[in-house]
Structure formats: structure tokens, C-alpha cells
N, C-alpha and C positions, 0 to 999 in steps of 0.2 A: 695712193691706195684708195679703193672704194670706201664710201662711208660704211660705218658699222651697221647701219640700219637702212631698210628700204623705206622711202618716204613718198607719201602722196598728199595732195592738198584738197581732198574732196569733202572734208568736214565743213559744216555750215559756218563754224566759227573761224575758219581759215587756219586753224591749227593743224600742223602736219600729223598724219596718222602713221604709226609705226607697225610694220608687219614682222612676224617671227622670222628669224634668220638662222642659218647654219653657222654656228660659232666656231671660229678658228681658235685652237687651243691657246695660242700665244696672244690672243685678244680677250680671252675669257675672264670672268670675274675670279674664278679659282686661281688662274695663273697670276693675276695681279695681287690677289690675297697672299699667294705664296711669296712673291717678290717682296711685298710689304712685310710679310712675316720674317723673311730672311734678314731684311734690314733691321727689324725689331729685335731679332735674335742677336745680331752683331752689335747693335748700339745699346738700347736700354736693357736688352736681355742679359748681356754680359756685364753691364753695369750692376744689374740686380744680382748676378751671380757673385760678383765680388762682394757686394754689401751683404748678401745673405750668409757669407762666411763670418759675419760679425765685423762691423766697422771696416769694411773693405779688406778684411784679412789682417788688419793690424792688431798688435797686442793690446793697445789702448784705444778706446773708441772716440776720444774727445777731439783730436786733431781732424780726423776724417769726418766726424759729424759737423765740425765747423766748416770744412770745405764743402760738404753737401748742402749746408744751409746757404752758403754763397751761391752754389749752383742753382738752387731753387729760387733764390731772390732774383737772379738774372733771368731765369726762365719766365718769371711773371711778366717782365717787360717784353721779352722776345715773343712770347705767346700773344701778347696784346697786339704786336705789330705784324703778326703773321699774315693776316688777310691782305694788308698792304703789300707785303713781300710777294704774295701769290699773284697780285695784280701784274707784276712785272716779270717774274720768272716762272709762273705757273706752279701748279701743285707738285709736279714732278721735280722741278728745280728746287722747290722748298724742301722736299724730302731729301734730295742730294746734299744741299747745304747743311741740313739738320744733322747729318751723320758725321760731320767733320770733327766735332769737338770731343768725341768720346775717347779716341785713342790718346790724346794728350792727358786726359784725366787718368787713364790707366797707367800712363808713363809716370805720372806723379806718385801714384801708389807704389809702383815698382821701385823707384828711387828711394822712397821713404822706407819701404820694407827692407831693401838690401843695404842701403848706405846711410839711412837715417836723415836723408835730405827732406826738409819740410816745405820749402818755398814752392816747389812744383806741385805739391798737393793743392795749394791754394790757387796757383796760376792755372793748373789743369782744370780745376773745378770751375774757374771763371770761363775758360774756353768752352767747357762742356755746357755751362748754363746759357751762354749766348746762342749756341747752335741748337741745343737740345730743345729749347722752347719752340723753335720753328719746327723741328722734327716732330715733337709731340702733337702740336696742333695740326700739322699736315697729315700725320698718319691717322689721327682721329677722324679728320674730314674724309680721307680716302676710305677708311673702314666703314663709315656710315653711308657714304654716297655711292660707292661703286656697286655694292650688292643690291639686288632688288629687295624691297622691304620684307617680303615674305621669307627670304633666305638670310636676312641680316643677322639674326641671332647666331646661327651656325657659322657664318663667315667671320663674324667678330670673334667668336670662341676659337675658330681655327687660327686666325691671325694672332690672337693672344697666346695660343699654345706655343707658337714659335718663341715668344718672349720668354716663356717659362722653360723651353728647351734650353735656352742659354743658361739659365740658372741650374738646370739639371746637369748639363754638360760640365759646367764649372764645378758643381759639387762633386761630380764623378771623378774629374781630373784631380781635384784637390784631395778627395778621399784616397785615391790611389797613391798620391805623393805623401800623405800624412797619416796613413792608416796605423802607424805604430806610435803616434804622438798622442799619448793619453794625458797630457798636461796642458796647462794654459800656455799661450804664446802667440806668435804670428805665423801665418801660413808660409809655405815655401814660395820664394820669389819667382821660381820657374813658372808658376801658374800665370803670372802677369804677362810674361813673354808671349804665351799662347793667346791670351786675351787681346793684347795689342795687335798682333797679326790679323786676328779674325775681325776686329773692329775696323782696321784699315780696309779689309776686303768689303765690308758692308757698304762703304762709300761707293764702290764700283757697282755693287748689286743694284743700288738705287737707280742707276741709268737704265735698267731693263724694265722699269715700270712704264705702262702705257699711259699716255695722256688721256684725260677723260673722253675726248672725242673719238678715240680709237678703241675704247672698250666695247665689247659686244656682249649684250645680254641675250639669252634665248628668246625673250619676248620682243626684242627689237626696240625697247624703250631706251633712249639714249641716257648716258650719264650727264647730268647737269652739274658742273662744279667750276664755275667761272666767276671771277670778280669783275664787275662792270665799272665801279666807281673809282675815283682817285684815292690814293692812300689816305689823305686827310679825311675825306668823306668816310672811308672805311674805319678809321680810328673813331670818328664820331659815332658811326653806326654801331660799331662794337661796344662802345661805352653805353649807348642807348639800350642795346640788347642786354647788357649786364644789369641794367636798372629795371628790367621788366619783372613783374611780380613772380612769374614762374621760376625764373633763374635765381632770384633772391631767396626763394623758399628752399632751394636745394643746396645752398652754400654750406649750411651746417652738415648736411648729409654727405656732401663731397668731403668735407673736413674729417668726419669720423671715420671715413673709409681709408683715406690716404695718410692721415696723421700717424696711423698705426705702423707704417713702414719703418720709420726710425725707432719706434718703440720695440718692435719684435726683433729687429736686427741688433739693436743694442743689448737686448735681453739675451740673444744668442751669444754675443761677444762676452758678456760679463760672467755668465754662469756655466759655461760649457768648455770642455777641453777642445783642442784643435781638431781632432778627428771627429768629435761629436758635432762640432759646428759644420764640418764638411758633410757629415751624414744628414744634418738638418737641411742644408742647402739642396742636397740631392732628393731626399724624400719629400720635402715640402713642395718642391716644384712638380713632382709627379702627382701628388694629391691635388694641387691647385689646377693642373691641366684637366684631370678627371672632373672635378667640380665645375670648372668653367664651361666645359663642353656639355655637361648635363644641363646646365642653366641655358645654354644656347639652344639645345634641342627643345627644351621646354618652351622657351619664348617663341619658337617657330612652329608650335603646334596650333595651326590656324583653324582646326576644327573646334578648338576651345576658344571661347570669346576672349578678346583682348583684355576686357575688364578682369576676367577670372585669372588669366595668366599673369598679368602685371601685379594684381593684389596678392596672389599666393606666393609669387616669387619674393615680393617685398616682405611679407610676413615671415617666411622661412629665413631669409637672409638676416633680417634684423633680430629675430629670436636667437639664431645661432650666434651672431655677433655678441649679443648680451651675455649669453652663457660663457663664451670664451673670455670676455673681459672680466667677468666675475672670477673665473678660474685663474687668470693671470694676476689679478689683484691680490687674491689669496696667496699665490706663490711668492710674489715679490715682497709682500709684507713680511713673510717668514724669512725669505733669503736675505733681506736687508739685515736681519738680526743674526742669522747663522752663518752667512758668508760661505756657501758651499761652492764646489767646483765639480760639475757632474761629468763623468765619463759614462759611456754606454754599459759598462760593467758594474756601475755603482747602484746601490739601493736608491729608490726614489727617482731614477732617471726617467722612467716612463711618464710620471706625473709632470715632471719639469719639461720634458721634451715634447710631449703631445700637444700642449697648448701652442707651442711655436709653430708646429706643422699646421694646425687648424687656423691660426691667425693668418698665415700666408695664403691658405685656401680662401679665407674670408676676404682678404685683400683682392684676390682674383675675382670673386663673386661680385664684390662692390664695383670693380672696374667694368666687368661685363654689363652689369645692370645700368651703369652710368651712361654707356653708349645707347642702350635701349631708351633711357629717359630722354637723352638729347635727340634721338631720332623721332620721338613722339612729339616733342615740343617745338621742333623745327618746322617752319612752314615754307621754306624755299631753299634752293641750293646755296645761295649766298649766305643765308642765315645759318645753314649747316656749318659753313666754314667759320663763321663768327662764334657760334655756340661751341664748336669744337675747340677753338682757340681760348674761349673763356673757361670752358671746362678744364683744359690743361693748365691754363694760367692760375685758376683758382686752386687746382690741385698743387701746383708749384708753390703758391703762397702758403698753403697749409703745411706743406712739407718743409718749407724754409723755416717756418716757426718750429715745427717738430724737431728737425735736426739741430736747430739752434738751441733749443731748450735741452735737448738730450746731449749737448756738449757740456752741460752742467752736471757734475757727479750726482747730486741728490735727486735731480730730475731723472737722470738716466737710470738710477737704480730702482726707484719706486714711483716718482712723480709722474713719469710718462704714462704708465697704465692707468693711474688715477684720473689724469686729465682726459685720456681717450675714452674711458668709461663714462665720464661726464658728458663728453661730446656726443657719444652714442645716445644717451638719454635725451639730450636736448634736441637732437636732430629728427626724432621720430615724428613728432606732430607736424612741424613745417613741411617736410617732404610728403607726408600723407595727403596734404591739400593739393599736391600736384598729382600724385599717383591715382587718387580716387577719381579723377576726371578721365583717365585713360579708358577708352571704349565707351564712355558715357555720352560723348558728342556724336550725333548722327553723321556729321560731315568729316569726322576724323577717324581713320583706321590705319592699320599697318599694311594695307594692300595698296600699292601704288596706282595712281590714276594718271596716265601719261598726258591726257589732254589738259587736266588741271595744272599739272606741274609745268608742262611746256608753255601753256598759255600764260601762266604767272610770270615766267621768265621773259616771254615776248612783250608783255606789258611793261615789265621793268626796263627792258632795253629800249622800247619806244619812248617811255617816259624820260629816259636819261639823255635822249638825243635832242 
């Protein structure tokens, strides 16, 4: 097939110039974002759907939280190795391999829910952790690198919408199956059969992603997403990137955003009836989609300076997060003493339920903004892959700690919100030292320069030969 861009070599620097092209729909960024979204819907989206029911739909959260802690521990390792994996099988192959472990995870929850089998919860979590780390790093790199920077905010929001559609669908299915269950307990095991089938389909969908060289952008600027170095060199380069000042400064911020997942899912499991948990999964996904897409639209308002967009988004996100953590802290302190079980017909349900919905939305906002940050601090396509892997690996490490601690009853009931509230406060100043530089450097913007980007890659390729 012909190249996705027309190339000439008339520039004085010898760097190829790209001309606008007529984009084929099956090579477009939107098409690839949709394929990526469908994979995210089937894999982490349905994973989130099950966990948004409270501890994977189980009656007690502790075994599932232990399994999830193992998943995220293994994801730290597999994320770190992803750039080396991409060297041999490409970004498309990495996405395909990354989808494989999710169905065994769901199978473990199914057998535990229906027959009380516990061992497959742990084994399925291990399979999920090994593959999901590769998936997470690969999908992040694709989401950042495939769109043109001026459209990246909306494309990231669109992709993440599919992840939440998985949660919304799961919540809707479960709500229909459990609408009459106004007491505590586990969800219907029939839900898992649907999830397992959809997750198996997600593996096949990954095969329809275009390789970076085949993607067509309207501007004609090619997608650069290739690893040139050996796996061992990549591991060393990834470690070096982790130790850079800018990445170290955002570690606490990443933590305060993703530590919350185990906290609010456990909160949902402990204090709500089965049908209220299903309603929470459904409604919180809708609110998260709306908030995430609004943030994407804001970040792509290029008539407003990058400095203004980044700073205002940061202030709004962190202010809302602080308010929601204060709300949750007050709630769990009281509930630890009174031991309520809320159904949607009960007094006080709105106060208990509302904070769960908002925290899921906050999780989505933090996720969207993290890709924006990585896109701004990345200086080359190879570094985009490394930073994406580090972002997801760091997220996994925080989530491993969070799920591990929330397997302890006292942490699950009150300690989790206290810890997360503290992380939120500790993260504000370090990440600000990164955010404040966005738009302040004259040579850094979120409008892509093809000559600079391609020239940078040509230099790297020449230097490696």
C-alpha cells in the first residue's frame, strides 16, 4: 500500500516534508482511537465494571482486593519491560498480547462467585497482571502518539470514554439482574459469563489496529512510534527516564489519583446494597464520561494559551479532589461507628452515594490529565513509549499498595480515605513545579512541528548505526 503521506526532500536540512493527504477512514486517527477504545472497553473497561460493583461483585472485598494487589504488582514489572517488547512485536502486537489475561481474571471471579473457588481468583489475577501491564503501556503510547497534538485532548477523552462504557454496560446489566435485591450480598454470577465472552472478543479486535506507519493524519505528518534500541538498552533508558526530575515530581500526583480506585470500590462494597452498587457502577460511569470529555475539549482550546489551559485545569481538578476527599472522610468516620447499609430508598442515601459518583469522575479527570502531562514532558516518540510505560507502571505500583492495604479490614473501612486525603495534600506542590512550566518555554508547545520531530528521530537512528 502507498505510504500514508506524500514526501519530498526539498528542505535545506534534508528532512522530509509532509503534504496534507486525503485520509482513508480505516487509516484515520479516529478509526484507530475507536479500535483502541473497543479494546479498552473489553479489557480494562469490563475489569473496572466488575470492580465498580464493589470488590468484583463479591460479598466480601478482602480476597478480591488481595488478587488485585497481585495484579498490579506484576503490572509494575510488565510495564517496565514494555518498550523492550515493542522492539520485537511492535505496538500493535503489544496491544494484542496485553488483552489476553483479562478473561482468566473474570473466570476466577465467576468460579468464586458461583462455587466459592478461591485459587483461580489469585491465578487469574496473576495472568491479568502479566498481560495487562503491556496493554496499559501500549494503549497509553498509542493514545498519546497517534493523534496530532492539537487534537490529543479530545481523542484521549474519546478513547477513555470507551473504557467507561464498559463500566456503564456492566452496571446496566447488573442493575437489570439485581434490581430487586435491596440487601447486602454478591451479584448474580450470570454477569461474569457476559463479561468473559466480551473480553475474549477484545483480543480479536486488537488485530484491527493500524501499525504507526499506516496511520494517516490530515496534515500528512507521520506517526513516529518505533523502538530503535535493544531491549537491554531500553530497560536502561526507561530507568534513566524514571529518574528525571520532571517524572519524579509527578509520582505523588499519580499516586493520589489512582490510589483512590481501591478506596471507592471498597467503599461501594461495604456500605451499599447489591442494587445500589449496580446503580453506582452505572451512574458513575456516565458522569465520568461527561467530565472526561469536557476536560478533553478544554485542553484542546488552542485559542487559549497552553499556560492558561494547563493551570486552570490543574486548579479545578485538585480543588474538586480535595472537596471530595473531605466529604468521604467525614462519611467513613461516621459509618465506622454506625455500620449502615444503604439502599436507594433509605434516608441518607444521597449523601453516601454522591461522593462515590464524584470520586469515579475525579479518577477519570486525573487519568485524562496524566496523558496531557506525559505528552508535554515527552521530547521524542521513543520517550513517549518509555514515559507511557513508566506512567502505567507507577500507577500499578500505587494501586498494588492500595488494593493490598484495602484487603485489611480497618484500612478498608476508614484508613483508605485518610491515606488518600493525605496523598492529595502531599502531591500538590511537587506537581505544580512541572505544571507551571507548561507554555512558559518558547520552544515547547502543544502544536506539532514535523521537521523537528522527524529530524530528532533521524538523528537518533543515525547515531545508533
